[in-house]
py3Dmol code that shows the C-alpha trace and the ligand (Angstrom):
import py3Dmol

protein = """\
ATOM      1  CA  MET A   1      12.284  15.226 -13.832  1.00  0.00           C
ATOM      2  CA  ILE A   2       8.783  13.977 -13.604  1.00  0.00           C
ATOM      3  CA  PHE A   3       7.947  10.472 -14.555  1.00  0.00           C
ATOM      4  CA  PRO A   4       4.461   9.265 -15.488  1.00  0.00           C
ATOM      5  CA  ALA A   5       3.669   5.958 -13.902  1.00  0.00           C
ATOM      6  CA  GLU A   6       2.232   4.674 -16.972  1.00  0.00           C
ATOM      7  CA  GLY A   7       5.803   5.101 -18.479  1.00  0.00           C
ATOM      8  CA  PHE A   8       7.007   2.219 -16.275  1.00  0.00           C
ATOM      9  CA  SER A   9       4.746  -0.094 -18.280  1.00  0.00           C
ATOM     10  CA  LYS A  10       6.311   1.226 -21.489  1.00  0.00           C
ATOM     11  CA  PHE A  11       9.695   0.692 -19.998  1.00  0.00           C
ATOM     12  CA  GLU A  12       9.020  -2.794 -19.343  1.00  0.00           C
ATOM     13  CA  HIS A  13       8.066  -3.216 -23.081  1.00  0.00           C
ATOM     14  CA  CYS A  14      11.224  -1.308 -24.148  1.00  0.00           C
ATOM     15  CA  PRO A  15      13.670   0.903 -21.967  1.00  0.00           C
ATOM     16  CA  ARG A  16      14.322   3.390 -24.665  1.00  0.00           C
ATOM     17  CA  LEU A  17      10.559   3.872 -25.448  1.00  0.00           C
ATOM     18  CA  PRO A  18       9.466   6.406 -22.499  1.00  0.00           C
ATOM     19  CA  GLN A  19      12.251   8.763 -23.265  1.00  0.00           C
ATOM     20  CA  LEU A  20      11.670   8.825 -26.935  1.00  0.00           C
ATOM     21  CA  GLU A  21       8.047   9.339 -26.448  1.00  0.00           C
ATOM     22  CA  ARG A  22       8.852  12.324 -24.368  1.00  0.00           C
ATOM     23  CA  THR A  23      11.240  13.713 -26.949  1.00  0.00           C
ATOM     24  CA  PHE A  24       9.284  13.122 -30.244  1.00  0.00           C
ATOM     25  CA  GLN A  25       5.669  13.159 -31.762  1.00  0.00           C
ATOM     26  CA  PRO A  26       5.437  10.426 -34.352  1.00  0.00           C
ATOM     27  CA  PRO A  27       3.975  11.282 -37.441  1.00  0.00           C
ATOM     28  CA  ARG A  28       0.838   9.215 -36.568  1.00  0.00           C
ATOM     29  CA  ILE A  29      -0.165   7.047 -33.688  1.00  0.00           C
ATOM     30  CA  PRO A  30      -2.474   4.190 -33.451  1.00  0.00           C
ATOM     31  CA  VAL A  31      -6.204   5.182 -33.207  1.00  0.00           C
ATOM     32  CA  ARG A  32      -6.395   3.003 -30.112  1.00  0.00           C
ATOM     33  CA  GLU A  33      -3.512   4.903 -28.364  1.00  0.00           C
ATOM     34  CA  ALA A  34      -5.178   8.296 -29.404  1.00  0.00           C
ATOM     35  CA  VAL A  35      -8.480   7.329 -27.766  1.00  0.00           C
ATOM     36  CA  LYS A  36      -6.552   6.590 -24.644  1.00  0.00           C
ATOM     37  CA  LEU A  37      -4.834   9.955 -24.580  1.00  0.00           C
ATOM     38  CA  TYR A  38      -8.102  11.723 -25.406  1.00  0.00           C
ATOM     39  CA  LEU A  39     -10.082   9.694 -22.699  1.00  0.00           C
ATOM     40  CA  GLU A  40      -7.178  10.985 -20.142  1.00  0.00           C
ATOM     41  CA  SER A  41      -7.687  14.663 -21.055  1.00  0.00           C
ATOM     42  CA  GLY A  42     -11.543  14.295 -21.372  1.00  0.00           C
ATOM     43  CA  ILE A  43     -11.540  13.014 -17.702  1.00  0.00           C
ATOM     44  CA  ARG A  44      -9.582  16.000 -16.743  1.00  0.00           C
ATOM     45  CA  SER A  45     -12.102  18.096 -18.189  1.00  0.00           C
ATOM     46  CA  ILE A  46     -14.808  16.279 -16.431  1.00  0.00           C
ATOM     47  CA  MET A  47     -12.914  16.739 -13.031  1.00  0.00           C
ATOM     48  CA  ALA A  48     -12.698  20.446 -13.804  1.00  0.00           C
ATOM     49  CA  SER A  49     -16.402  20.612 -14.458  1.00  0.00           C
ATOM     50  CA  GLN A  50     -16.075  21.216 -18.100  1.00  0.00           C
ATOM     51  CA  SER A  51     -17.912  19.786 -21.012  1.00  0.00           C
ATOM     52  CA  THR A  52     -16.322  16.750 -22.855  1.00  0.00           C
ATOM     53  CA  GLU A  53     -17.645  17.449 -26.251  1.00  0.00           C
ATOM     54  CA  PRO A  54     -14.452  19.551 -27.216  1.00  0.00           C
ATOM     55  CA  THR A  55     -12.284  16.465 -26.317  1.00  0.00           C
ATOM     56  CA  VAL A  56     -14.229  14.349 -29.019  1.00  0.00           C
ATOM     57  CA  GLU A  57     -14.103  17.216 -31.362  1.00  0.00           C
ATOM     58  CA  ALA A  58     -10.452  17.411 -31.037  1.00  0.00           C
ATOM     59  CA  PHE A  59      -9.955  13.691 -31.642  1.00  0.00           C
ATOM     60  CA  LEU A  60     -11.971  13.973 -34.805  1.00  0.00           C
ATOM     61  CA  SER A  61      -9.974  17.012 -35.939  1.00  0.00           C
ATOM     62  CA  GLU A  62      -6.608  15.372 -35.286  1.00  0.00           C
ATOM     63  CA  ALA A  63      -8.098  12.363 -37.306  1.00  0.00           C
ATOM     64  CA  ALA A  64      -8.883  14.805 -40.169  1.00  0.00           C
ATOM     65  CA  ALA A  65      -5.499  16.737 -40.008  1.00  0.00           C
ATOM     66  CA  THR A  66      -2.718  14.335 -39.311  1.00  0.00           C
ATOM     67  CA  GLY A  67      -4.610  10.978 -39.183  1.00  0.00           C
ATOM     68  CA  TYR A  68      -4.077   8.069 -37.106  1.00  0.00           C
ATOM     69  CA  LEU A  69      -2.762   4.477 -37.746  1.00  0.00           C
ATOM     70  CA  TYR A  70      -5.757   2.181 -38.271  1.00  0.00           C
ATOM     71  CA  PRO A  71      -6.027  -1.764 -38.195  1.00  0.00           C
ATOM     72  CA  GLU A  72      -7.532  -3.291 -41.258  1.00  0.00           C
ATOM     73  CA  GLY A  73     -10.876  -1.796 -42.549  1.00  0.00           C
ATOM     74  CA  GLU A  74     -12.415   1.434 -43.471  1.00  0.00           C
ATOM     75  CA  SER A  75     -10.498   4.184 -41.906  1.00  0.00           C
ATOM     76  CA  TYR A  76     -13.348   6.583 -41.756  1.00  0.00           C
ATOM     77  CA  THR A  77     -15.504   4.003 -40.204  1.00  0.00           C
ATOM     78  CA  ILE A  78     -12.964   2.864 -37.609  1.00  0.00           C
ATOM     79  CA  CYS A  79     -12.375   6.362 -36.564  1.00  0.00           C
ATOM     80  CA  GLN A  80     -15.944   7.218 -36.081  1.00  0.00           C
ATOM     81  CA  ASP A  81     -16.502   4.107 -34.014  1.00  0.00           C
ATOM     82  CA  HIS A  82     -13.715   5.150 -31.952  1.00  0.00           C
ATOM     83  CA  ALA A  83     -15.016   8.706 -31.490  1.00  0.00           C
ATOM     84  CA  SER A  84     -18.473   7.235 -30.429  1.00  0.00           C
ATOM     85  CA  TRP A  85     -16.825   5.083 -27.910  1.00  0.00           C
ATOM     86  CA  LEU A  86     -14.666   8.067 -26.454  1.00  0.00           C
ATOM     87  CA  ASP A  87     -17.920  10.011 -26.260  1.00  0.00           C
ATOM     88  CA  GLY A  88     -19.841   7.366 -24.696  1.00  0.00           C
ATOM     89  CA  ALA A  89     -17.081   6.365 -22.091  1.00  0.00           C
ATOM     90  CA  LEU A  90     -16.715  10.012 -21.210  1.00  0.00           C
ATOM     91  CA  ARG A  91     -20.520  10.702 -20.759  1.00  0.00           C
ATOM     92  CA  LEU A  92     -20.737   7.615 -18.511  1.00  0.00           C
ATOM     93  CA  ILE A  93     -17.856   8.937 -16.297  1.00  0.00           C
ATOM     94  CA  ALA A  94     -19.364  12.451 -16.285  1.00  0.00           C
ATOM     95  CA  GLU A  95     -22.596  10.802 -15.120  1.00  0.00           C
ATOM     96  CA  GLU A  96     -21.074   8.695 -12.230  1.00  0.00           C
ATOM     97  CA  PHE A  97     -18.466  11.131 -10.863  1.00  0.00           C
ATOM     98  CA  GLN A  98     -18.314  14.455  -9.159  1.00  0.00           C
ATOM     99  CA  PRO A  99     -15.291  16.568  -9.728  1.00  0.00           C
ATOM    100  CA  MET A 100     -12.189  15.264  -7.898  1.00  0.00           C
ATOM    101  CA  GLU A 101      -8.560  16.608  -7.024  1.00  0.00           C
ATOM    102  CA  GLN A 102      -5.839  15.231  -9.013  1.00  0.00           C
ATOM    103  CA  LEU A 103      -3.440  13.011  -7.128  1.00  0.00           C
ATOM    104  CA  PRO A 104      -0.222  14.649  -5.961  1.00  0.00           C
ATOM    105  CA  LEU A 105       3.283  13.978  -7.276  1.00  0.00           C
ATOM    106  CA  TYR A 106       5.015  11.457  -5.392  1.00  0.00           C
ATOM    107  CA  LYS A 107       8.687  11.908  -4.539  1.00  0.00           C
ATOM    108  CA  ILE A 108      10.707   8.867  -4.914  1.00  0.00           C
ATOM    109  CA  GLY A 109      14.321   9.415  -4.280  1.00  0.00           C
ATOM    110  CA  GLU A 110      15.529  12.024  -6.437  1.00  0.00           C
ATOM    111  CA  HIS A 111      12.568  11.607  -8.806  1.00  0.00           C
ATOM    112  CA  ARG A 112       9.056  12.626  -8.996  1.00  0.00           C
ATOM    113  CA  VAL A 113       6.343  10.502 -10.124  1.00  0.00           C
ATOM    114  CA  ASN A 114       2.797  11.293 -11.553  1.00  0.00           C
ATOM    115  CA  VAL A 115       0.224   8.760 -11.268  1.00  0.00           C
ATOM    116  CA  GLU A 116      -2.751  10.031 -13.581  1.00  0.00           C
ATOM    117  CA  GLY A 117      -5.502   9.407 -10.714  1.00  0.00           C
ATOM    118  CA  TRP A 118      -8.196  11.247  -8.680  1.00  0.00           C
ATOM    119  CA  ASP A 119      -8.690  11.781  -5.056  1.00  0.00           C
ATOM    120  CA  ASP A 120     -12.114  11.566  -3.463  1.00  0.00           C
ATOM    121  CA  VAL A 121     -10.571  12.176  -0.059  1.00  0.00           C
ATOM    122  CA  GLU A 122     -11.380   8.402   0.996  1.00  0.00           C
ATOM    123  CA  ARG A 123      -9.797   6.684  -1.956  1.00  0.00           C
ATOM    124  CA  ALA A 124      -7.758   7.056  -4.912  1.00  0.00           C
ATOM    125  CA  HIS A 125      -9.270   6.396  -8.355  1.00  0.00           C
ATOM    126  CA  ILE A 126      -7.695   5.460 -11.628  1.00  0.00           C
ATOM    127  CA  PHE A 127      -9.649   5.162 -15.040  1.00  0.00           C
ATOM    128  CA  ARG A 128      -8.371   3.220 -18.024  1.00  0.00           C
ATOM    129  CA  ALA A 129      -9.359   1.782 -21.251  1.00  0.00           C
ATOM    130  CA  THR A 130      -8.848  -2.081 -21.543  1.00  0.00           C
ATOM    131  CA  HIS A 131      -9.716  -4.772 -23.925  1.00  0.00           C
ATOM    132  CA  ASP A 132     -10.220  -7.425 -21.149  1.00  0.00           C
ATOM    133  CA  LEU A 133     -12.549  -6.452 -18.280  1.00  0.00           C
ATOM    134  CA  SER A 134     -11.514  -9.707 -16.450  1.00  0.00           C
ATOM    135  CA  ASP A 135      -7.667  -8.670 -16.278  1.00  0.00           C
ATOM    136  CA  ARG A 136      -7.133  -7.535 -12.849  1.00  0.00           C
ATOM    137  CA  SER A 137      -3.260  -7.834 -13.026  1.00  0.00           C
ATOM    138  CA  LEU A 138      -1.651  -4.796 -11.112  1.00  0.00           C
ATOM    139  CA  ARG A 139      -0.270  -2.206 -13.472  1.00  0.00           C
ATOM    140  CA  TRP A 140       2.274   0.605 -12.480  1.00  0.00           C
ATOM    141  CA  PRO A 141      -0.021   3.370 -11.491  1.00  0.00           C
ATOM    142  CA  GLU A 142      -1.566   1.260  -8.784  1.00  0.00           C
ATOM    143  CA  LEU A 143       1.721  -0.285  -7.547  1.00  0.00           C
ATOM    144  CA  VAL A 144       3.146   3.104  -7.226  1.00  0.00           C
ATOM    145  CA  LEU A 145      -0.097   4.091  -5.195  1.00  0.00           C
ATOM    146  CA  SER A 146       0.236   0.998  -3.029  1.00  0.00           C
ATOM    147  CA  ALA A 147       3.612   2.223  -1.854  1.00  0.00           C
ATOM    148  CA  MET A 148       2.966   5.904  -1.730  1.00  0.00           C
ATOM    149  CA  ASP A 149      -0.428   6.429  -0.881  1.00  0.00           C
ATOM    150  CA  GLY A 150      -1.669   3.274   1.069  1.00  0.00           C
ATOM    151  CA  ARG A 151      -5.475   3.997   0.701  1.00  0.00           C
ATOM    152  CA  GLU A 152      -7.832   1.833  -1.165  1.00  0.00           C
ATOM    153  CA  ILE A 153      -7.547   2.271  -5.001  1.00  0.00           C
ATOM    154  CA  CYS A 154     -10.697   2.142  -7.046  1.00  0.00           C
ATOM    155  CA  ILE A 155      -9.892   1.024 -10.730  1.00  0.00           C
ATOM    156  CA  HIS A 156     -12.523   1.866 -13.109  1.00  0.00           C
ATOM    157  CA  ALA A 157     -11.970  -0.101 -16.254  1.00  0.00           C
ATOM    158  CA  TYR A 158     -13.795   0.725 -19.633  1.00  0.00           C
ATOM    159  CA  LYS A 159     -13.877  -1.919 -22.312  1.00  0.00           C
ATOM    160  CA  MET A 160     -12.584  -1.023 -25.814  1.00  0.00           C
ATOM    161  CA  SER A 161     -12.222  -4.194 -27.764  1.00  0.00           C
ATOM    162  CA  SER A 162      -9.859  -4.656 -30.621  1.00  0.00           C
ATOM    163  CA  VAL A 163     -11.217  -4.009 -34.062  1.00  0.00           C
ATOM    164  CA  ARG A 164     -12.930  -6.995 -35.772  1.00  0.00           C
ATOM    165  CA  SER A 165     -14.102  -7.117 -39.180  1.00  0.00           C
ATOM    166  CA  GLY A 166     -13.570  -3.328 -39.458  1.00  0.00           C
ATOM    167  CA  ARG A 167     -15.886  -2.440 -36.573  1.00  0.00           C
ATOM    168  CA  LEU A 168     -15.355  -1.601 -32.984  1.00  0.00           C
ATOM    169  CA  ALA A 169     -17.982  -3.799 -31.175  1.00  0.00           C
ATOM    170  CA  SER A 170     -19.280  -2.177 -27.960  1.00  0.00           C
ATOM    171  CA  PRO A 171     -22.629  -1.096 -26.667  1.00  0.00           C
ATOM    172  CA  LEU A 172     -21.273   2.416 -26.534  1.00  0.00           C
ATOM    173  CA  VAL A 173     -20.758   2.235 -30.276  1.00  0.00           C
ATOM    174  CA  MET A 174     -22.791  -0.519 -31.843  1.00  0.00           C
ATOM    175  CA  ALA A 175     -26.686  -1.430 -32.170  1.00  0.00           C
ATOM    176  CA  TYR A 176     -28.367  -4.141 -34.025  1.00  0.00           C
ATOM    177  CA  GLN A 177     -31.291  -3.450 -36.185  1.00  0.00           C
ATOM    178  CA  HIS A 178     -33.955  -5.686 -37.811  1.00  0.00           C
ATOM    179  CA  PRO A 179     -32.676  -6.290 -41.531  1.00  0.00           C
ATOM    180  CA  SER A 180     -36.041  -5.437 -43.195  1.00  0.00           C
ATOM    181  CA  PHE A 181     -37.843  -3.368 -40.536  1.00  0.00           C
ATOM    182  CA  GLN A 182     -35.634  -0.512 -39.992  1.00  0.00           C
ATOM    183  CA  ASN A 183     -38.170   1.640 -38.336  1.00  0.00           C
ATOM    184  CA  ILE A 184     -37.967  -0.846 -35.475  1.00  0.00           C
ATOM    185  CA  ASN A 185     -36.160   0.238 -32.503  1.00  0.00           C
ATOM    186  CA  TYR A 186     -32.511  -0.674 -32.341  1.00  0.00           C
ATOM    187  CA  ARG A 187     -31.160  -3.074 -29.820  1.00  0.00           C
ATOM    188  CA  LEU A 188     -27.956  -3.050 -27.957  1.00  0.00           C
ATOM    189  CA  ALA A 189     -27.568  -6.569 -26.748  1.00  0.00           C
ATOM    190  CA  LYS A 190     -29.450  -9.690 -26.561  1.00  0.00           C
ATOM    191  CA  LEU A 191     -31.089 -10.619 -23.196  1.00  0.00           C
ATOM    192  CA  ASP A 192     -31.202 -14.103 -21.883  1.00  0.00           C
ATOM    193  CA  GLY A 193     -34.256 -15.867 -23.366  1.00  0.00           C
ATOM    194  CA  ASP A 194     -34.772 -13.211 -25.887  1.00  0.00           C
ATOM    195  CA  LYS A 195     -36.364 -15.046 -28.815  1.00  0.00           C
ATOM    196  CA  ASP A 196     -36.841 -11.848 -30.905  1.00  0.00           C
ATOM    197  CA  PHE A 197     -33.260 -11.045 -31.190  1.00  0.00           C
ATOM    198  CA  LYS A 198     -31.622 -12.760 -34.222  1.00  0.00           C
ATOM    199  CA  LYS A 199     -27.880 -12.803 -35.213  1.00  0.00           C
ATOM    200  CA  SER A 200     -28.962 -11.857 -38.628  1.00  0.00           C
ATOM    201  CA  TRP A 201     -29.963  -8.176 -37.350  1.00  0.00           C
ATOM    202  CA  LYS A 202     -27.653  -5.669 -38.972  1.00  0.00           C
ATOM    203  CA  ARG A 203     -25.052  -4.051 -36.921  1.00  0.00           C
ATOM    204  CA  ILE A 204     -24.998  -0.313 -37.329  1.00  0.00           C
ATOM    205  CA  GLY A 205     -22.935   2.381 -35.369  1.00  0.00           C
ATOM    206  CA  ARG A 206     -24.446   5.037 -32.995  1.00  0.00           C
ATOM    207  CA  TRP A 207     -23.092   7.721 -35.469  1.00  0.00           C
ATOM    208  CA  GLU A 208     -24.658   5.930 -38.618  1.00  0.00           C
ATOM    209  CA  ILE A 209     -28.386   5.850 -37.416  1.00  0.00           C
ATOM    210  CA  GLN A 210     -30.442   8.518 -38.836  1.00  0.00           C
ATOM    211  CA  PRO A 211     -31.765  10.651 -37.283  1.00  0.00           C
ATOM    212  CA  ASN A 212     -28.690  10.313 -34.865  1.00  0.00           C
ATOM    213  CA  PRO A 213     -29.916   9.235 -31.448  1.00  0.00           C
ATOM    214  CA  LEU A 214     -29.451  11.549 -28.339  1.00  0.00           C
ATOM    215  CA  TRP A 215     -27.030  10.085 -25.785  1.00  0.00           C
ATOM    216  CA  GLU A 216     -29.934  10.002 -23.289  1.00  0.00           C
ATOM    217  CA  GLU A 217     -31.974   7.674 -25.461  1.00  0.00           C
ATOM    218  CA  TRP A 218     -28.785   5.595 -26.154  1.00  0.00           C
ATOM    219  CA  ARG A 219     -28.249   5.431 -22.343  1.00  0.00           C
ATOM    220  CA  ARG A 220     -31.889   4.209 -21.807  1.00  0.00           C
ATOM    221  CA  GLY A 221     -30.988   1.329 -24.228  1.00  0.00           C
ATOM    222  CA  ILE A 222     -27.969   0.417 -22.218  1.00  0.00           C
ATOM    223  CA  GLU A 223     -29.995   0.171 -19.142  1.00  0.00           C
ATOM    224  CA  LYS A 224     -32.959  -1.586 -20.988  1.00  0.00           C
ATOM    225  CA  ASP A 225     -30.596  -4.156 -22.529  1.00  0.00           C
ATOM    226  CA  ARG A 226     -28.608  -4.431 -19.315  1.00  0.00           C
ATOM    227  CA  CYS A 227     -25.269  -4.215 -21.112  1.00  0.00           C
ATOM    228  CA  ILE A 228     -23.473  -1.881 -18.629  1.00  0.00           C
ATOM    229  CA  ASP A 229     -21.329  -4.843 -17.325  1.00  0.00           C
ATOM    230  CA  ALA A 230     -20.075  -5.245 -20.855  1.00  0.00           C
ATOM    231  CA  ILE A 231     -18.994  -1.715 -20.697  1.00  0.00           C
ATOM    232  CA  ARG A 232     -17.260  -1.005 -17.507  1.00  0.00           C
ATOM    233  CA  GLU A 233     -16.035  -2.836 -14.420  1.00  0.00           C
ATOM    234  CA  THR A 234     -14.905  -1.224 -11.173  1.00  0.00           C
ATOM    235  CA  TYR A 235     -12.863  -3.012  -8.714  1.00  0.00           C
ATOM    236  CA  THR A 236     -10.760  -2.069  -5.745  1.00  0.00           C
ATOM    237  CA  VAL A 237      -7.178  -2.796  -4.725  1.00  0.00           C
ATOM    238  CA  SER A 238      -6.249  -2.550  -1.181  1.00  0.00           C
ATOM    239  CA  PRO A 239      -2.497  -1.993  -0.566  1.00  0.00           C
ATOM    240  CA  THR A 240      -1.255  -4.732   1.745  1.00  0.00           C
ATOM    241  CA  LEU A 241       2.472  -4.248   1.240  1.00  0.00           C
ATOM    242  CA  ASP A 242       5.011  -4.699   4.503  1.00  0.00           C
ATOM    243  CA  THR A 243       7.997  -2.293   4.977  1.00  0.00           C
ATOM    244  CA  GLU A 244      10.239  -4.776   2.978  1.00  0.00           C
ATOM    245  CA  GLN A 245       7.897  -5.117   0.004  1.00  0.00           C
ATOM    246  CA  ARG A 246       7.508  -1.272   0.104  1.00  0.00           C
ATOM    247  CA  ASP A 247      11.171  -0.657   0.072  1.00  0.00           C
ATOM    248  CA  ARG A 248      11.655  -3.231  -2.696  1.00  0.00           C
ATOM    249  CA  LEU A 249       8.860  -1.637  -4.811  1.00  0.00           C
ATOM    250  CA  LEU A 250      10.368   1.887  -4.486  1.00  0.00           C
ATOM    251  CA  PHE A 251      13.801   0.567  -5.180  1.00  0.00           C
ATOM    252  CA  ASP A 252      12.587  -0.799  -8.583  1.00  0.00           C
ATOM    253  CA  VAL A 253      10.712   2.556  -9.244  1.00  0.00           C
ATOM    254  CA  GLU A 254      13.818   4.619  -8.369  1.00  0.00           C
ATOM    255  CA  GLN A 255      16.109   2.247 -10.639  1.00  0.00           C
ATOM    256  CA  MET A 256      13.606   2.628 -13.712  1.00  0.00           C
ATOM    257  CA  CYS A 257      13.558   6.402 -13.320  1.00  0.00           C
ATOM    258  CA  SER A 258      17.361   6.548 -13.243  1.00  0.00           C
ATOM    259  CA  ALA A 259      17.714   4.351 -16.099  1.00  0.00           C
ATOM    260  CA  GLN A 260      15.233   6.295 -18.269  1.00  0.00           C
ATOM    261  CA  GLU A 261      17.377   9.223 -17.756  1.00  0.00           C
ATOM    262  CA  LYS A 262      20.133   7.338 -19.776  1.00  0.00           C
ATOM    263  CA  PRO A 263      18.161   4.987 -22.131  1.00  0.00           C
ATOM    264  CA  SER A 264      21.302   4.865 -24.445  1.00  0.00           C
ATOM    265  CA  ILE A 265      22.596   2.272 -22.211  1.00  0.00           C
ATOM    266  CA  PHE A 266      19.983  -0.195 -23.507  1.00  0.00           C
ATOM    267  CA  PRO A 267      20.316  -1.597 -27.084  1.00  0.00           C
ATOM    268  CA  ARG A 268      17.804  -0.978 -29.714  1.00  0.00           C
ATOM    269  CA  TYR A 269      15.554  -4.051 -29.962  1.00  0.00           C
ATOM    270  CA  ARG A 270      14.650  -5.554 -33.140  1.00  0.00           C
ATOM    271  CA  GLU A 271      12.073  -8.354 -32.617  1.00  0.00           C
ATOM    272  CA  ARG A 272       9.289  -6.095 -31.028  1.00  0.00           C
ATOM    273  CA  CYS A 273      10.168  -3.090 -33.021  1.00  0.00           C
ATOM    274  CA  GLY A 274       7.660  -3.811 -36.092  1.00  0.00           C
ATOM    275  CA  SER A 275       4.854  -2.632 -34.208  1.00  0.00           C
ATOM    276  CA  CYS A 276       6.459   0.042 -32.290  1.00  0.00           C
ATOM    277  CA  VAL A 277       5.504   3.766 -33.309  1.00  0.00           C
ATOM    278  CA  MET A 278       9.140   4.641 -32.748  1.00  0.00           C
ATOM    279  CA  ASN A 279      10.329   2.046 -35.570  1.00  0.00           C
ATOM    280  CA  GLY A 280      11.057   4.877 -37.918  1.00  0.00           C
ATOM    281  CA  LEU A 281      13.327   6.764 -35.490  1.00  0.00           C
ATOM    282  CA  CYS A 282      15.178   3.808 -34.151  1.00  0.00           C
ATOM    283  CA  HIS A 283      15.633   1.897 -37.334  1.00  0.00           C
ATOM    284  CA  GLY A 284      14.634   4.084 -40.157  1.00  0.00           C
ATOM    285  CA  ASP A 285      16.697   6.180 -42.807  1.00  0.00           C
ATOM    286  CA  GLU A 286      17.073  10.081 -42.401  1.00  0.00           C
ATOM    287  CA  TYR A 287      13.962  10.628 -44.288  1.00  0.00           C
ATOM    288  CA  SER A 288      12.054   8.546 -41.793  1.00  0.00           C
ATOM    289  CA  ARG A 289      13.593  10.247 -38.776  1.00  0.00           C
ATOM    290  CA  SER A 290      12.867  13.516 -40.275  1.00  0.00           C
ATOM    291  CA  LEU A 291       8.927  12.781 -39.947  1.00  0.00           C
ATOM    292  CA  TYR A 292       9.176  12.673 -36.123  1.00  0.00           C
ATOM    293  CA  THR A 293       8.558  16.059 -34.634  1.00  0.00           C
ATOM    294  CA  PRO A 294      10.687  17.134 -31.689  1.00  0.00           C
ATOM    295  CA  VAL A 295       8.350  18.152 -28.830  1.00  0.00           C
ATOM    296  CA  ASN A 296      10.900  18.686 -26.009  1.00  0.00           C
ATOM    297  CA  GLN A 297      14.098  20.845 -26.681  1.00  0.00           C
ATOM    298  CA  ALA A 298      15.993  19.709 -23.562  1.00  0.00           C
ATOM    299  CA  GLU A 299      15.633  16.113 -24.206  1.00  0.00           C
ATOM    300  CA  LEU A 300      16.355  16.526 -27.846  1.00  0.00           C
ATOM    301  CA  GLU A 301      19.786  18.014 -26.971  1.00  0.00           C
ATOM    302  CA  ARG A 302      20.367  15.007 -24.747  1.00  0.00           C
ATOM    303  CA  TYR A 303      19.100  12.633 -27.399  1.00  0.00           C
ATOM    304  CA  LYS A 304      21.374  14.251 -30.106  1.00  0.00           C
ATOM    305  CA  ASN A 305      24.272  14.073 -27.716  1.00  0.00           C
ATOM    306  CA  ARG A 306      23.772  10.345 -27.126  1.00  0.00           C
ATOM    307  CA  LEU A 307      23.627   9.815 -31.027  1.00  0.00           C
ATOM    308  CA  GLU A 308      27.053  11.225 -31.499  1.00  0.00           C
ATOM    309  CA  LYS A 309      28.373   8.511 -29.074  1.00  0.00           C
ATOM    310  CA  LEU A 310      26.654   5.802 -31.059  1.00  0.00           C
TER     311      LEU A 310
END
"""
ligand_1 = """\
8
SF4
S 11.662 0.812 -32.175
Fe 12.315 -1.029 -30.751
S 14.157 -0.198 -29.772
Fe 12.882 1.812 -30.700
S 11.674 2.524 -28.996
Fe 10.384 0.997 -30.199
S 10.676 -1.262 -29.263
Fe 12.444 0.020 -28.490
"""
view = py3Dmol.view(width=600, height=400)
view.addModel(protein, "pdb")
view.setStyle({"model": 0}, {"cartoon": {"style": "trace"}})
view.addModel(ligand_1, "xyz")
view.setStyle({"model": 1}, {"stick": {}})
view.zoomTo()
view.show()
């Protein structure tokens, strides 16, 4: 079986979660998680020299069809803000990177592990959305690469804040306009010593401005208002594991893969389940469970066998 390295982070949250996510599609997922998935597929398009517009369209189509789970606020606005963020982040990545090869699958014991990352021959690259650009704690994708690849790893982090007051604040999404003079050019951020910029300026989403600004114009605004550092951060990780550290890391990966193959040995949690998308499946009634769509028949059979034993 192939295990995504991202799944090890989920395993640390709940050992049952990665396997349930492989088996079932929840009725709806949080909009933030959806953006992360579409960011991943958009980057695959970029690396295949394809346009990213269909990715953003697919994100909006899914919003219109099944819908997402939204934080408090007006769902349409939050959805459009996230679509603008996805569009902007993908455009920046397309602007900065040439197509690269996907990293290979890594064989660890009996298992194979997929790190969603890219190879420019000299280094490995990982892209991620984060809500804190200063957070450089090591995650499982770079841990696996440290043990299995050994080259320098470039992490490209794109800031996706949490929704506040019903809006997604990011210079990829939001501009500021003078409250009375709407014909005045919008601004994306305040510069040091900038006396003209007032807090009373009205926030407005890129998608709300009429006529809709071209990306090239918005990109010039990012440059002019010097806000690229508030959007993305790139840093490198240089693996420094000795043989013992490497062996211990690989042992842990192998154990997590084996444990994911038999998640019913772990109890269902309770305290952390309220915010989990699998709550209805783990703790719901028959109707709640029926809302989850099986996406993997082989996994489903194994899941049913285990249920019979509970
Ligand atoms: S609902 Fe609870 S037990 Fe089920 S996967 Fe989520 S965190 Fe784990």
